[in-house]
N, C-alpha and C positions, 0 to 999 in steps of 0.2 A: 261728166256723170260717172265715168268709170274711175276717175281719180278720187272723187268723193267717197265712192264705195270702198276703196282701199283704205282711206283714212278711217272709215267706220270700223273696218275689221281690225286695224291696228289699235284703235281705241278700245274695242272690245277685249283684245288680247292683253292690253296693258291693265285694264280694270280687273280681268280674271287673275292676272299675276299678282296684282296688289291684294286682291281678296284672299288668295291662297296664302300669301305671306302674312297678312294680318291674322288669318285663322291659325296659322302655325304659331305665331307669337302668343296669341291668346291661349292656345292649348298648353304651351310651355308655361306660361304665366300662371294659369289655373292650377297646373300640376305642382308648381312651386308653392302656390298659396296654400293649397290643401295638404301639402306634405307636412308631416309631423315634425316640428322643429323642437330640438332639445339643446339648450345652451348649458354649458358647464364651464367652470373656471378652475384654475390652479395657479399656484404661486411658485416661482423658481428663485432659489437663492444662488444664482450663478449667472454667467453671461449667456445670452441667447443669440450670439452671433450666428448669422445664417438663417435665422427663423424670421419669416415675414408673414404678413396677413395673406391668407390663402394657402399657407403651407399645410401639408397633409397631416392628418392625425390618423395613426394606424394602430391596429390591434393585432399583434403577432403577424405583421406583414400585410394585413388586409386593411385598406382604407375604409375608415368608418365616419370621417368628418373632415373638417378644416378649421384653421385658426381664423377667427373673425376679428380679434382685437388684441393688441399688445400695448401695455402701458406700465406705469409704476403704481404700486399699491397706494401711495398717498394721493394719487389722482383719482382713485375710485372710492376710497374710504377715508373719512377724516380721522386722523390719529389722535386719540385722546391722551390726556396726561395720566400718568400713574398716580397711585395713592400718595406717593411721596412728593407729588408736584412736579415730577420730571416728565418731559415730553418723550414718548417712546418712539418718535419718528426715526431716531438713530438706529433703533433695533430693527424695526420693520420696514423702514424706508428703502432698504436695499432690495426688497422682494420685487420681482418682476410679475406683473399681473398679465395673465393670458386668459382670454375668453375663447371658447371653442364651440362650434356647432357640431354635435355628435349624434345625429339621428340613428346611425347604424349600430350603436352599441345596445340600444334598448328598443329596437324597431318593433318587436312583437308585443311590447307591453303598452298598456294604456297610460295616459299622462298621470293618472292618480297613483299608480304603482311604481313610477319611475324612481322617486326619491327613496322609497323603502328598498328597492332592488339595488340601487347604487350604494346605500349604506351597507347592505349585506356583502356586496362585492368589495368594499373598502375593508371590512373586517377580515375578509379572506386575503387581503394583500394587494388590491387593485391600486396601482400607482401610475403616475405620469412622469416620464423622463425625456430629456432631450437627446436625440440621436442624430447621426450624420449619415447621409446617403452617399456611400462610395467615396471616391476621391474628389468629387466636384465641390464639396463643402456645403452642399444644400442640406439644411437641417430640417427635421420634422419632429413631431411628438409621437412617442411610442407609449401606448397604454398596454400595460401587462401586469401580471400577478407576480409580486416579489415577496420576500420575507417581511411580514409586518414588524417583527422585532428588530431587524437590521435597518429598516427604513421607516422610522416613525414619522408621523406628519409634522410639518413645520408649526411652531406655536403661533397662534393668531388670537387677536382680541376683538374681532369684529364678526358679524354674522354675514356670510356670503349671500349675495343677491341671487346667484344661480346655484345649480347643483355643484357641490365642491368635491373635487378628486385630489387628494394629497399628492405631492410630487416626491420624487426620489432623485438623488444626484445622478448626473450622467456618468458614463464610463470615463470620459475625458476628465471630468471633475474629480472623480475618485482617483484616477491615475495621478493627476497633478497634486492632489492632497497627499498621496502616498510618497511622491517624490519630495515634496516639501518636508514632510516628516523625516524622511531618510536623510536629507541634507542637514536638517537641524540636528539630528543625532550625530551625523558625521562631524559637524562643526564642534559639537560639545565633546567629541572624543579626543583624548590625549594622544594624537598621532605621533608626536615627537617621543613621548615616553614609550609608546608601543614599539617604535623603531629601535630605540635604545635597548629595550628588553630583548628584542629579536636579535640584535647584534651580540648582546651578552650571551644569549642562548647559543648562537652559532659558535662563538669563541669557546664556550664551555664544551660543546660537542667535539670541536676540533682537538681540544686538550685531552679529553677522555679517549678519543680515537688514538692519539699519539701514545698515551699511557698503555693502551691495550696492545700496542705493537702488532697491529693487524698484518704488517708486512711479514713478520716472522711467522705468524700463525698461517699466513697464506702459503709460505714456503713449506712449512711442516705439512700442511694439508696436501700440497702438491706431491711431496715425497710419499705420504701415506697412500695417496691415490695410485702412485706409480707402483708401490709395493703390492697393493691389492690387485692391480692389473697383472703383475708378474705372478702372483700366487694363483690367480685365476687361470692364466696360461698353463702353469704347471699342473693344476688340477685337471684341466681339459686334456693335457697330454697323457696324464695317468689314466684317465677314463677312456681315452681313445686307444690305449695300448692293447695288443692282442690278449695278454694275460687277463685284463679286466673284462674284455669281451667274452672270454672263455670261462670266467669266474662263475657265472650263473649256471653254466652246463656242469662244471665240476661240483658245484654245491648240490645240484640236483642229483648227480651220481652218488655223492657221499650220503645224502639223505636216503636214497634208494638202498645202498648197502647197509646203512644203520637199520632201516626197516626190515631188511631180510634177516640181519643178525638177531633182531629182537624176536622175529617170528621163530627162528631156530631155537632160541633160548626158551621160548614158551613151549615149544614142542618137547624139548628135553625135560623141562620141569614136569610137564604133564605125563610123560611116559615113565619117569623114575620117581613119581610122587611117593609110592609105597616104600621104596628103598630110602628115600630121603627122610620119611617119617620114622622108619626103624632106626636109622642112624641118629636121629635126634633123640629118640627114646633111650638108646644105649648111652648117649652122651649125658642124658639126665641121670641115669642110674650111676654112671661112673662118677658123676659130680657128687651124688649123695654118699657113695662109698668114700670118696676122698674127704668129704666133710667129717665123716665118722672117724676116719683115721686121724685126721687133724685134731679132733676133740680128744681122742685117747692119748695122743701125744702130748697134749697140754696137761692132761690129768696124770699120766704115768710116763714120764720121760725115760725111765729105765727100761721100760718095755721095748722101746726102740733099740736099746743097746743089748739087753739080755734075752728078750723074746718072751719072758713071762713076767708077771707082776711079782713083787717081792713078798716073801713070806710074812705072815702076820706075827706080831710080837706076842710072847708068852703071857705078857701082862694082860692081855685081852681075853684070855681063856677063862 
């Protein structure tokens, strides 16, 4: 009886555990069922090595969804012939088709406004590009805003089934393209001619250097520097001599004596100003008398010799 009671308790425990587990699964399932699903697609014109189904889709480092499908574009859309009758599968067949579930990018918007919001973001530069996570080689898709002019959408001729976000080349793809362009230009460059021109330039420079006689100029420059050093030493010795050291004192004394002499001269002039004026007046009078005598001598030279002017002729009476 006791043993059957234990079996009953074990059975109740097992049934309770199964009930809890089933309830947990149902809750998770219902949450995923009622969760807003937003599918988007993009096309890459490059290798998607390292990208798998379930890889993360991030927006500025924040996970907003995951990759749900990876294929080629011709497997999703039938490629029609061009107007010229040529099949365009060669042009578009290299595109890689990627389907993404990104509920996190427009989580707050209703389903009716998602397409309009995505178109607005695309005009602002929203693009998808392949990125690598560290050194592990694991790839993921990065959704970010880039320059619309530098990253135009890939040309397509079909209508996407889901919301479409244009792609942009990855950093590795851009680097590879830049290296290819560089090596193409390097191959087209005339390296041999460039080396020959460089050798000719070196020879010409050597010849001009020899003509310039830089060795002689260097010797003359050395001699000139030696003379300048000698002159500098002599000038320093002159400036350091006692006479040059006492020169400012002597110059000061001479200026003081000159100042004293000037003051004395001013004093003499001021004290004898009347005498000096009288002497100048006498000198002026003597000058006038001398001028008068000189005039008479010119008119009557005999007056200088005989003292009186000659007698007048009788004819003038």
